[in-house]
N, C-alpha and C positions, 0 to 999 in steps of 0.2 A: 336752383333754389339757393338764395343767399341766406346764410346763417351767420348772424353777428357773433355768436359765441355758443358754446355748449357747456353743459355741466357734467362733471365727473364726480363720482363718489369715492372718497379716500377713507380707508380704515386703518388706524394705527393702534397697536396694542404694545404696551411697554411694561415689563415686569420690574421687580425690585433690583435685579442684578443687571439692569440696563439693557437687556436683550429686548428687541422689539420686532414686531411683525407689521409690515406695511403692505396693505392689499389695495392696489388701485383697481377700481371697477374696470373691467377690460373694454367696455364699450361706452360711448356717451349715453347719457340718460334718455335723450330724445329718441335714439335708435331703440333702446330697450322699451320705451313706451310704445313705439310702433310695433315691435314684436309682440308685446302684450295685447295690443289692439287686434292684431291678426289672430292671436290665440283665443281671444274673447269671441271673435267671429266664429271660429271653429267650435268653441264650446256652445255657442248659441244654436248652431246647427245640430250638434249632438243632443241638445236638450229636447229637440223635437222627437227623438227616437228612444228616449230613456224616461222611465217613470220617475215622479218626484219622490215617492216613498221608497226608502231602501228596503231590501229584502230582509225579513226577520232572521233568516239563517246566516246572514253575512256577518263576518267578524269585524268588518270595517264599517263605520258609520259615515264615512266620507263619500259624498255623491258628486256627480257632475255639477249639480246646482250649487253645492257648497264651494267647489273649486271655482265656479264662475263668480260667485260673490267675493271670494278671496282675491281673484284677479281684478275685479272692479275696485276693491279697496286699495290694492297695491297701485293701481293706475292713478287713483285720486291722491295717494301719498306722493307718488313721483311727480304729479302735476304741481303739488304744493311745494315740492323741493326745488323745482326748476323755475319757479315764478319770480323769485327775488334775486338779490345780489348774493355772491358767495358768503357762506356763513358756517359756523360750527354747529353741527346738529347735536353732537354729544361731546362733552369735555369733562371727564371724570378723573380726578386725581386722588389717590389714596397713598398710604405709606408703602404699599407693596406693589401697586399697579397703576397704570395710567391708560385710559381709553379715550381715543380721540377719533371722531367721525366728522369729516368735513365734506361740504358740498361746494365744489369749485366750478 
C-alpha cells in the first residue's frame, strides 16, 4: 500500500522561564485510526452482551455504549485532522505560557 504521507500530532508547552515540553505522538495518525476502528469493532460485539441501562448501584455512570460513542467522536476528529494540509490546531500565547499543537 503506497502512502504519500502521514500526519503526526506534535504538542509543545512552554512556560515563562522558557522551559518547554515537546511531545511527539508516537505513531502516525492513520495507524491510530486503524487501532480505534478495531477497538470500535470489539465494543460493538460487547454491546450485544451488555444492557444499555447502567446498574443503579454502580458508582460509575460510564457504560460500554458511552465509550463506543466517545471512540466514534475521536475517530471523526482524527479524520478531520488528517484531511488537509499540515496546520496549527492550537496556538495560544500568554505572558506566562505558550501552547502549540500542530498536525504535520
